[in-house]
N, C-alpha and C positions, 0 to 999 in steps of 0.2 A: 504494500500500500504506500502511496506517496504521502509525504509529510503535509497533511492538510493544514497544519498550524500556519504555514506560510500564506494561506489564503486569508487569514485574519489580520486586520490592521493592528499595529502595536497598541493603539488605544483600546480596542476591544479586548485584546489579550490582557492588558493591565486591569481593565474593569472586571473581567472574569476572575482574575487572580485575587482582586480585592474582595469580590463577593464570596469566593471560596474560603477566604480566611476570616470572614465575618460570620460567627455562629448565629447572629441575630438576623441575618439576611433571609428573606422569605420569597423573593421574587422568583428564584429558580428552583425552589424546593416545594414539592407537593407530597404530603404524607397521608392525608386522611382519605379513605375510600369515597366519602361524600364529595370531597373536593375534586377527586378524579371524575366522578359522575357529572358534576356541574360543568367542569371544563370540557367534557366530551360533547356537551350540547351548547356550549358558548358560541354566540354569534359575533359579539363585539370584542375587540382587543382591550386589554387592561389599560387604564388611563395613567399617563405619567403624572397627572395632577392629583391623583388619589393621595390621601394623607398616609403617612407612615413609611414611605419609601426613603431609603438612605440616598445620599447624593450620588453614589455609584449606580444604584438601581434606577434612579430618575434619569441619569445620563444615558444609561443603556436604553431605556424606553424612548427617550426623546430622539436619539441619534442612531441607534444600532439594533433596534428590535428585529428588523427584517433579516439582517445578517446573522444574528444569533439564532433566530427561529429556523432559518434555512439550515444552519449547521446542525441543529438538533434533529431535524428531519433527516438530514443526510446520515447522521450517525445511527439513527434508528434503522434506516434502510440498509446500511452495512451489516448491522446485526441480523436483519431479516434475511438478506440474501446469503448469509453464511449458514443458514439452517440447512439441515441435511436434505429436506424436501426440495428446496430451491437449488441446491447443488446438483441434485439428481436431474432437474429439469433444464439444466444449463444448455444442453444440446438443442433443445427446442427454442429457448429464448435467444440464443446466439445464431440460430439458423445455420448451423454448420452442416454441410452436405457431404456426408460420408456414410458408408455402410459397414456393418460389422456382424460378427457372429453373435448368437444369443449369449449374453454374459452369464458367468457363474454368479449366482445371487449373493453368496457369502463374500466372494471376492469384491463384487461391486459395492456391497454394503460397507465393506471395510475401506474401500477407496473413497467412497462418499464421506464417511465419517472422518477419515484422515484429512481430506481436503477441507471439510468444514472446520475442523479443529485448527488447521493452519491459518485459515482466514480469521478465525477468532483470535489467534495469537497475534497476528499482524495488527488486527484492530486494537487489541489491548495495549500493544506497545506504542501506538501512535500518540505523540505528545498532546494533540488536540483532544483525543479521547480521555487521557488522564486529567487534563484541565477541566473538561466538562464534567467528568465523573466527580471530581472534587467540588466543583461549583454547585452541582445538583445533589451532592451527598448520596450518590448512587450506591456506594459500597455498603451502606447501612442495610439494604435489602436488595441484593442482586436480582432476585426473582421478579421484582416489579420495575427494575431499571428501564427496560424498553418502554413500558407504559408511561413512566415518568418523563422520558425523553419526548414522547408524543404529546403528553399533557402540557408540559411547560412550553413547548413550541406553540400549542394552541393558545396558551395564556398570552404569549407575546403577539402572535399573528394568527388569527383563526384561518385554517385552511382545511379543505376537505380531505386532502391526503393525510394530514396528521390525524384528523378525526377517524379516518379508516384504519390507521395504524392502531388507534386505541381499540377499535372494534376487533381487529385481529387479536390483540392481547386479551381482551375480554373473552373471546371465543376460545383461545388456547387455555385460559384459566378455568374454563367450564361455566362462565357466567353468560349463558345463552340469552337471557332476557336483556341484559345490558348491551351485548353485542348486537342483537337485533335492533334495539332502539337506536344505536349509533348508525347502523347501516341504513335503516329506514329514513333517518334524518338527512343523511347524505343524498338519498334519492329524492326526497321531498324538496330539497333546495334547488333541484333542477340543474345540477352541474353538468359539464360536458359529458357526452355519451360514454367515453372511456372510463371516467370516474364512476358513473352510475353502473357500468358493467362490472367493475371491481366490487362495488357495494353489493350488487346482486349475487356475484360469486361468493362473497362472504355469507350472505343469507343462505345460499345453497349449501355451503359448508356447515353452517349451524344446523340446518334442518337434517342434513345427512347424519350428523352426530346424534341428533334427537330421534333418528329412525323414522322421520316423516318423509318418505321417498317422494310422494306426489308433490309436496311443497318444494322439496329440494330440486326436483326435476323442473318445475315451473320457473324457479329462480335461475337455474343454470341456462335454461332455454332463452329466457329473457336477456340474460347477460350475453349469450352467444349472438342473439339477434342484434343487440346494441353494438357489439364490437366483435365481429367474426375473426379478428386477427389474434385474439387471446387464445393460445392453445389450451391452457388449463381449463377454462370454462367450457370450451368445446369438448374436450375429453371427458370432463365430468358429465356434461349433458349426454354424451354418447353412452357412458356407462349407466347412467340412471335410466335412459330410454330402454336400454337392453334389459335392465332389471325389472321394469314394469311390463316388458313384452311388447313395447311399441316399435315394431319392426320398421314401419314406414318412417317414423321420426328418426330412428337410429340410422337408417339408410341415408336420409337427407344430410344428417350431420357427418356421416362417414364420407360422403361425396365431397363435402366442403373441406374436410381434413385432408382428403387425398389431393385436392387441388392445391392446398396451401403447404402441405407438409409431406408430399410424396417422397421426397428425397431425404427426409430427416429420420431415417430408420433408427439411428442410434438414440435419438431423443425419445422416440416411441418405445424402444426397448427399455429405457430407463423408467418410463411411466409404467410399463407392464410389470417391471420388477417391483416398483412401489406398490402396485395392486397386489402382487403375490405376497409381499411381506405383510401388508395390512391384513390379507386373508389369513395368513399363518398366525397372526396375533389375535384373530377372532373378531376383527373390526367389521368384517362383512363376509357374505357368502353368496354365491350365485343363487338367484331365486328360481322357482320352478318355471316361471315364465321366460326366464332369460335363455334357456337352452334352445328352444325353437327359434326365438328371435335372432340370436347371434348366428345360428346356422344360416339363416336367410341372408343376413347382412354379409357374412363371409363369402357368399357366392359372387358378390359384385364389388366388394371393396378392394383397394390396393394393398400391397404387402405391408406398408407402414402401419395402416390402421388394423390390418389382420393380426399383427403381433400383439396388439392390445386386446383385441376381442378374443383371441385364443385363450386368454386367462380364464374367461367365463366357461370354457369347455373342459378345463383340466379337472 
């Protein structure tokens, strides 16, 4: 990772160090669950004129809030993309065109974990990360550190990307109601279609965890309709369509995937591996309706989609 501290002006760096060393500073620190919930729904940025801010806090709000809010969103994103799921999907996201043999699952899982750990080490060694973690006091509870990064960014500058980050963290922590509320708020605000598609994908993920397949499928289909270029929502919509026995819907999605990702065989293999691992962990199992539906789709789909659908036949 490059040294992102170079992207900060000396004045911002000095302000962050001052806030980090002030135990009474509250601007960049969020501790209470209720405060997190309030920030996830906040529409207005915090005012620099509010009583109680220190001189350093007021200076940051008046002159540098955009810069610091962006930095916090960036650092959250780095944490997010270093997760094992995102590492596994890298081939699809980078659109690398190459073919490979079906990977050994244990070997692939080991490589994914090793790569994710390497990214996390690089991230932890970055001086900007160390400064931000000290300023936000993230070491006190590392489990909620990603949520705090998103929440403080929202406090400085409300943005739907940071709001979605909070939704992801609520979902990962098992707080389905809070995650749904955040995702629905993003959709209701009428952001651009790509942001709404990500919010609908989050809703689909939540309902999948809750075992509500019809609602999950509806969310993923809507996400895919809004932004067909997102491979994850398309693949989730394909899997859910197969699960409910919707052969026609699955065929339509498969054709779209073939057009966009025909040559991305390696990425599809990694998605198939994730499905197999989740199945081994008992997170899902092919439904009785999926068998016939997947056989019909396999007759017409390309090899990249077929490698995913074959998991439902095993």
